[in-house]
VOPAGU-2260 file (C-alpha; in pm, 1 decimal, decimal comma):
REM VOPAGU-2260
SITE   aa  ch    i         X         Y         Z
SITE  MET   A    0  -13676,0    8074,2   -6430,7
SITE  SER   A    1  -13724,8    8421,3   -6287,9
SITE  ALA   A    2  -13636,4    8758,5   -6437,5
SITE  ASP   A    3  -13266,7    8830,3   -6481,8
SITE  ALA   A    4  -13076,4    9083,9   -6271,4
SITE  LYS   A    5  -13089,1    9353,4   -6541,7
SITE  SER   A    6  -13470,0    9329,0   -6569,2
SITE  ILE   A    7  -13505,7    9352,9   -6192,8
SITE  GLU   A    8  -13268,9    9651,4   -6183,6
SITE  LEU   A    9  -13472,9    9828,7   -6452,4
SITE  ALA   A   10  -13799,7    9754,7   -6271,3
SITE  ILE   A   11  -13656,1    9903,3   -5953,2
SITE  ALA   A   12  -13544,6   10213,8   -6144,4
SITE  ALA   A   13  -13891,4   10248,2   -6297,3
SITE  GLY   A   14  -14054,0   10210,3   -5956,2
SITE  GLN   A   15  -13822,7   10468,1   -5802,2
SITE  ALA   A   16  -13898,9   10710,8   -6085,8
SITE  ALA   A   17  -14271,8   10660,1   -6026,4
SITE  LYS   A   18  -14229,7   10711,7   -5651,6
SITE  SER   A   19  -14036,1   11034,6   -5720,5
SITE  LYS   A   20  -14362,4   11172,1   -5859,5
SITE  LYS   A   21  -14555,9   11050,7   -5556,1
SITE  ALA   A   22  -14704,5   10739,5   -5718,2
SITE  THR   A   23  -14874,0   10504,4   -5475,1
SITE  GLU   A   24  -14921,7   10128,8   -5485,0
SITE  VAL   A   25  -14604,4   10078,5   -5691,5
SITE  ILE   A   26  -14572,4    9707,7   -5766,8
SITE  ALA   A   27  -14325,0    9517,4   -5983,1
SITE  LEU   A   28  -14444,8    9181,0   -6111,2
SITE  ASP   A   29  -14210,1    8914,2   -6243,7
SITE  VAL   A   30  -14394,9    8769,3   -6544,0
SITE  SER   A   31  -14092,5    8609,3   -6709,4
SITE  GLU   A   32  -14221,9    8255,5   -6658,7
SITE  ARG   A   33  -14559,3    8335,5   -6814,7
SITE  LEU   A   34  -14480,5    8574,6   -7100,4
SITE  VAL   A   35  -14218,0    8584,3   -7372,0
SITE  LEU   A   36  -14290,3    8950,9   -7440,2
SITE  THR   A   37  -14133,9    9090,4   -7121,1
SITE  ASP   A   38  -13983,6    8993,8   -6787,5
SITE  MET   A   39  -14138,6    9255,9   -6558,0
SITE  PHE   A   40  -14450,8    9469,1   -6531,4
SITE  VAL   A   41  -14437,0    9780,7   -6314,1
SITE  LEU   A   42  -14773,8    9913,6   -6198,1
SITE  ALA   A   43  -14830,6   10242,7   -6018,7
SITE  THR   A   44  -15126,0   10454,5   -5913,4
SITE  GLY   A   45  -15163,6   10829,6   -5947,0
SITE  ASN   A   46  -15435,9   11046,1   -5795,5
SITE  ASN   A   47  -15527,5   11247,8   -6104,7
SITE  ASP   A   48  -15451,1   11279,5   -6476,5
SITE  ARG   A   49  -15179,3   11537,1   -6424,8
SITE  GLN   A   50  -14996,3   11322,5   -6171,9
SITE  VAL   A   51  -15026,5   11010,6   -6386,4
SITE  ARG   A   52  -14875,2   11191,5   -6683,8
SITE  ALA   A   53  -14588,0   11313,8   -6462,0
SITE  ILE   A   54  -14530,9   10955,8   -6344,4
SITE  VAL   A   55  -14525,5   10829,4   -6704,2
SITE  ASP   A   56  -14279,2   11101,8   -6805,2
SITE  ALA   A   57  -14049,4   11022,6   -6510,6
SITE  VAL   A   58  -14048,6   10649,7   -6588,5
SITE  ASP   A   59  -13991,3   10717,7   -6958,2
SITE  GLU   A   60  -13696,7   10943,7   -6872,8
SITE  ALA   A   61  -13546,5   10684,7   -6635,3
SITE  MET   A   62  -13575,4   10409,0   -6895,2
SITE  THR   A   63  -13431,1   10631,3   -7169,9
SITE  LYS   A   64  -13131,5   10704,9   -6943,9
SITE  ALA   A   65  -13093,2   10328,6   -6901,9
SITE  GLY   A   66  -13082,5   10290,0   -7281,1
SITE  LEU   A   67  -13435,9   10160,1   -7334,0
SITE  LYS   A   68  -13725,6   10285,3   -7541,1
SITE  LEU   A   69  -14071,1   10220,8   -7400,9
SITE  SER   A   70  -14284,0   10028,4   -7647,2
SITE  LEU   A   71  -14617,4   10049,8   -7467,7
SITE  ILE   A   72  -14767,5   10276,1   -7206,7
SITE  HIS   A   73  -15115,7   10199,4   -7083,5
SITE  ILE   A   74  -15302,6   10457,2   -6880,8
SITE  SER   A   75  -15640,2   10328,9   -6768,0
SITE  GLU   A   76  -15935,8   10547,7   -6692,0
SITE  PRO   A   77  -16038,6   10566,2   -6327,3
SITE  THR   A   78  -16278,5   10299,0   -6211,6
SITE  ARG   A   79  -16542,3   10391,4   -5960,8
SITE  LEU   A   80  -16702,8   10118,7   -5759,3
SITE  GLY   A   81  -17043,6   10144,6   -5602,5
């Protein structure tokens, strides 16, 4: 069973909020069949700390407007290969 329409709608809103702050590589993953914790993960890339924080704030605002409270935000440190 895949994510319900509301979860997909919220993931789209989160992705659009991230894109509004120029996030790149915005991906929504349907994890509803694998996890009971959530239906969707939305991943996005920012170019620097300032941009990432702006992306997080925009997504948080969009989800708050939709009536949700974010329970976890994970910001990973940049990984350099090579």
